[in-house]
C-alpha positions in Angstrom: -15.6 56.0 58.4 -13.1 55.7 61.3 -13.7 58.2 64.1 -10.9 59.8 66.2 -10.9 57.1 68.9 -10.6 54.4 66.3 -7.6 56.0 64.8 -6.0 56.5 68.1 -6.2 52.8 68.7 -4.8 51.9 65.3 -1.3 50.6 64.9 0.1 51.3 61.4 2.2 48.1 61.7 -1.0 46.1 61.5 -1.4 47.3 57.9 2.1 46.3 57.1 1.3 42.9 58.6 -1.9 42.7 56.5 0.2 43.4 53.3 2.7 40.8 54.1 0.2 38.0 54.8 -1.8 39.0 51.7 1.3 38.8 49.5 2.8 35.7 51.0 -0.4 33.8 51.5 1.1 32.2 54.5 1.4 33.3 58.2 4.8 31.7 58.7 6.4 33.2 55.5 4.9 36.6 56.4 6.5 36.3 59.9 9.9 35.5 58.4 9.6 38.5 56.0 8.8 40.8 58.9 11.3 39.2 61.3 8.5 38.3 63.7 7.3 35.0 65.2 4.2 33.3 63.7 2.4 33.8 67.0 3.1 37.6 66.9 1.6 37.7 63.4 -1.4 35.7 64.5 -1.9 38.0 67.4 -1.7 41.1 65.1 -4.2 39.5 62.7 -6.5 39.0 65.7 -6.3 42.7 66.6 -6.9 43.7 62.9 -9.9 41.3 62.6 -11.5 42.8 65.7 -10.9 46.3 64.4 -12.2 45.6 60.9 -14.9 43.2 62.1 -14.0 40.5 59.5 -11.9 37.3 59.5 -9.7 38.7 56.8 -7.9 35.4 56.1 -9.1 31.9 56.1 -6.8 28.9 56.7 -6.2 26.3 54.0 -3.9 23.3 53.9 -1.4 25.4 52.0 -1.6 28.7 53.9 -4.3 31.4 54.0 -6.6 33.0 51.5 -8.2 36.5 51.8 -11.8 37.0 52.4 -13.9 39.1 50.1 -13.5 42.0 52.6 -9.7 41.6 52.7 -9.6 41.6 48.9 -11.6 44.7 48.8 -9.2 46.4 51.3 -6.1 45.3 49.5 -5.8 48.2 47.1 -6.6 51.0 49.6 -4.2 49.6 52.2 -1.5 49.3 49.6 -2.1 52.9 48.6 -2.0 54.1 52.3 1.3 52.3 52.8 2.8 53.5 49.6 2.0 57.1 50.5 3.4 56.7 54.1 6.6 55.1 52.7 6.9 58.0 50.2 6.6 60.5 53.0 9.1 58.8 55.2 11.5 58.4 52.3 11.4 62.1 51.6 11.7 63.0 55.3 15.1 61.3 55.8 18.2 62.2 53.9 18.8 59.8 51.0 22.3 58.3 50.8 22.5 55.8 47.9 25.6 54.2 49.4 23.8 53.0 52.5 20.1 53.0 51.4 18.3 49.7 51.5 15.2 50.9 49.6 13.5 48.8 46.9 12.3 50.4 43.7 10.0 49.0 41.0 10.7 49.8 37.3 8.1 48.9 34.7 9.1 48.3 31.0 8.2 46.1 28.0 10.7 43.3 27.7 12.6 44.8 24.8 13.3 48.0 26.8 14.1 46.3 30.1 16.6 44.0 28.3 18.5 47.1 27.2 18.2 49.2 30.3 18.6 46.7 33.1 22.2 45.7 32.6 23.8 49.1 32.7 21.6 50.2 35.6 22.6 47.1 37.6 26.2 47.8 36.9 25.9 51.3 38.3 23.9 50.2 41.3 26.5 47.6 42.2 29.2 50.4 42.1 27.3 53.2 43.9 24.3 51.7 45.7 25.0 48.1 46.5 22.1 47.7 49.0 19.3 49.0 46.8 17.0 46.4 45.4 15.1 46.6 42.1 11.9 44.9 41.0 11.1 44.8 37.2 7.5 44.8 36.2 6.6 43.9 32.6 4.5 46.5 30.9 2.3 45.3 28.0 1.4 47.7 25.2 -2.2 49.1 25.3 -4.4 49.5 22.3 -3.1 52.2 19.9 0.2 51.9 21.8 -0.7 54.7 24.2 0.6 52.7 27.2 -2.2 53.7 29.5 -1.5 50.9 31.9 1.9 52.3 32.7 0.5 55.7 33.4 -2.2 54.2 35.7 0.3 52.0 37.5 2.7 55.0 38.2 -0.2 57.0 39.6 -1.3 54.1 41.8 2.3 53.8 43.0 2.4 50.2 41.8 5.8 51.1 40.3 8.2 54.0 40.6 9.5 54.5 37.1 8.2 53.4 33.7 10.4 52.9 30.6 8.2 53.1 27.5 8.7 53.6 23.7 6.4 56.6 23.5 6.5 60.4 23.4 2.8 60.7 24.2 3.3 61.4 27.9 0.9 63.5 30.0 2.4 66.8 31.2 2.1 65.8 34.9 4.9 63.3 34.3 8.6 63.9 34.3 10.0 62.5 31.0 13.5 61.8 29.9 14.7 60.1 26.7 17.2 57.4 27.8 18.0 56.2 24.3 16.8 56.3 20.7 16.1 53.1 18.8 15.5 51.8 15.3 15.2 48.3 13.8 17.5 45.9 12.1 16.6 42.6 10.4 17.7 39.7 12.8 18.5 36.2 11.6 20.7 33.3 12.6 24.3 33.5 11.7 24.9 32.0 8.2 21.4 32.7 7.0 21.1 32.8 3.2 19.3 36.2 3.3 22.6 37.9 4.6 24.2 37.1 1.2 21.5 38.9 -0.8 19.6 41.3 1.5 17.4 42.9 -1.1 13.8 44.0 -0.7 12.6 41.3 -3.0 14.4 38.5 -1.1 13.2 40.1 2.2 9.5 39.7 1.1 10.2 36.1 0.1 11.4 35.1 3.6 9.3 33.6 6.4 8.9 36.3 9.1 8.6 36.2 12.8 6.8 39.1 14.5 6.9 40.0 18.2 3.2 40.6 19.1 1.8 40.2 22.6 -1.7 39.8 21.2 -0.6 37.5 18.3 -1.7 40.1 15.7 0.1 39.1 12.4 0.5 42.7 11.2 2.8 45.5 12.3 4.7 48.6 11.4 6.8 46.7 8.8 3.7 45.7 6.9 2.6 49.3 6.9 6.0 50.3 5.3 5.8 47.5 2.8 2.2 48.5 1.8 3.5 51.9 0.8 5.8 50.1 -1.6 3.1 47.8 -2.9 4.7 44.8 -1.2 3.6 42.1 1.3 5.3 39.5 3.3 4.3 36.2 5.0 4.2 36.3 8.8 4.7 32.7 9.6 5.0 33.0 13.4 4.2 35.5 16.2 5.7 35.3 19.7 4.9 37.4 22.7 8.4 38.8 23.6 11.8 39.7 22.2 13.9 37.2 24.1 11.7 34.3 22.9 12.1 35.7 19.4 15.9 35.5 19.6 15.7 31.9 20.8 13.4 30.9 17.9 15.4 32.8 15.3 18.6 31.1 16.4 17.2 27.7 15.6 15.3 28.4 12.4 15.2 30.2 9.1 12.8 32.9 10.4 13.9 36.5 10.1 12.5 39.4 12.2 12.7 43.2 12.5 14.0 43.7 16.1 15.3 46.8 17.9 18.9 47.6 17.0 20.2 48.2 20.5 18.5 45.1 21.8 20.2 43.1 19.1 23.6 44.7 19.8 23.4 43.7 23.4 21.9 40.2 23.3 22.0 38.6 19.8 25.6 37.3 20.0 24.7 34.9 22.8 22.1 33.3 20.6 24.2 33.2 17.5 21.9 35.8 15.9 23.1 38.7 13.7 21.4 41.9 12.5 21.5 43.7 9.1 20.2 47.1 8.1 16.7 46.8 6.7 16.2 46.9 2.9 13.4 49.4 3.4 12.9 52.5 5.6 11.6 51.5 9.0 10.6 54.0 11.7 12.8 54.9 14.7 11.5 55.8 18.1 12.5 57.3 21.4 12.5 55.3 24.7 11.6 57.5 27.6 11.8 57.0 31.4 8.8 58.6 33.1 7.7 59.2 36.6 5.0 61.4 38.2 6.4 64.9 38.9 4.9 64.8 42.4 6.8 61.6 43.1 10.1 63.2 42.0 10.0 65.2 45.2 11.3 61.9 46.7 15.1 62.4 46.7 15.7 58.7 46.3 13.4 58.3 43.3 14.9 61.4 41.7 18.4 60.0 42.1 17.4 56.7 40.6 15.7 58.4 37.7 18.8 60.3 36.9 21.1 57.3 37.4 18.9 55.2 35.0 19.2 57.8 32.3 23.0 58.3 32.7 23.7 54.6 32.9 21.7 53.7 29.7 23.1 56.7 27.8 26.6 55.8 28.7 27.4 59.3 30.1 30.5 60.0 32.1 30.3 58.4 35.5 28.4 55.3 34.1 29.5 52.2 32.3 26.8 52.1 29.6 27.8 52.3 26.0 26.2 53.5 22.8 25.5 50.9 20.2 27.3 51.0 16.8 25.0 51.8 13.9 27.2 50.0 11.4 25.9 47.2 9.2 26.4 43.8 10.9 27.2 41.2 8.3 
């Protein structure tokens, strides 16, 4: 444990330097990122090495690699810096028109494909210097989305967008849109001329499944009707699904709002399903303690308004009409 003298000799900027070198894997690139000279970065690393009694980074022909000790320190140092940045952000007045902050939003690809466009439109209008990082969230077993909760609490991301209402009470939650499913297919597909349940079961189906599991909620609904279908292909994300459907005879149950926003570019259309399929709510969540940050609270509210298409934003609500 560091004693008082150690802390008095510690420069917080050395931890920022450590983070940059670790992420860049190269002293020169880290120097550019921090607007320093390579020699200044090297000097700072020397000070940090002496302080921590470890080489920290080893040179390679392509840059540097962390030692075991540096790898061990990466998470706690990231946590320290995240907390310091959070404190500093809440200490200064937040002005979105001039802020240069960077926020990370986590979402599965179907949700980010819906939410990102209206959010970026609003940011370009009201906060042109704010940067956004999008982190893909993968569904956990039983669709509880535990990884999103863990990443939010570790400050690996600021806001998560997840299709779940099972949110711990320590998180702020807001529904940003409601979703259901349509049957997607290429334009001119024969199924569109006779979209009955019987014909639906005869088709070759594509299912979006990160783990490749050829069974989903549609199969559960079919089972209640004594029906089955053939899942001929699984793919790991929704955009890939659109690209495949556009060039094949596969059909797939895909989110309605996602289809409304992106299918036309691929020559894909959506029809109402010939069986009852479940709907769901898509929620933005963030730790309640983090919402004390005025900047994060502002972004959380902007995201909800932009996607919902409320006054002051340019989002739009999708039509729920049948798409021939």
